[in-house]
C-alpha positions, -999 to +999 in steps of 0.1 A: -391-647+682-405-614+670-377-612+644-386-646+630-422-638+628-415-607+608-394-626+584-421-651+578-446-623+570-422-604+548-411-636+529-446-648+522-458-648+486-489-629+478-509-633+446-542-620+433-563-651+427-588-648+399-600-683+402-596-717+386-596-719+348-602-752+331-582-754+299-585-787+279-562-800+252-578-826+229-560-849+205-583-863+178-576-892+154-591-890+120-595-928+119-630-937+109-638-900+100-646-892+064-627-863+048-657-841+045-665-844+083-628-838+091-628-807+069-660-794+085-646-799+120-614-781+110-634-752+096-654-748+128-623-749+150-604-724+129-633-700+123-627-664+134-651-662+163-647-648+198-654-681+215-669-715+213-693-732+237-676-765+247-687-794+268-658-813+283-654-843+307-650-834+343-649-861+370-680-883+365-699-856+347-692-827+322-684-790+323-699-765+298-682-732+292-671-705+268-636-711+255-613-696+229-588-714+206-554-700+198-538-729+178-552-759+159-525-784+147-527-815+126-504-836+105-506-847+069-507-884+061-503-895+025-526-922+013-530-940-021-560-919-030-545-885-020-536-864+010-553-872+043-550-851+074-549-865+110-536-862+145-555-830+152-547-812+184-567-783+198-566-765+232-597-748+246-588-719+269-616-709+294-626-673+290-637-670+327-628-690+358-651-718+367-642-716+404-637-683+422-622-676+456-647-672+485 
């Protein structure tokens, strides 16, 4: 029995928990959005800043936190009156954990 107990202790996995980070990926449609508004949103999301304050859905309420963005992606859709962008995807990465170990 002592040998089995030692194996369980030795084989256990240890990790240094920092906490729970809430990262959110949003996919936005440009339908119903005029081009100027879309361009303004894109400029804000791609601006060279350290972080953005975001408010995201969480359960029956919302979370507010500082997040950074690494990649903003969208696709080009051609229309009769010129080029139109759409299908914007952005991931917000939490700068700090929202929940920390006790």
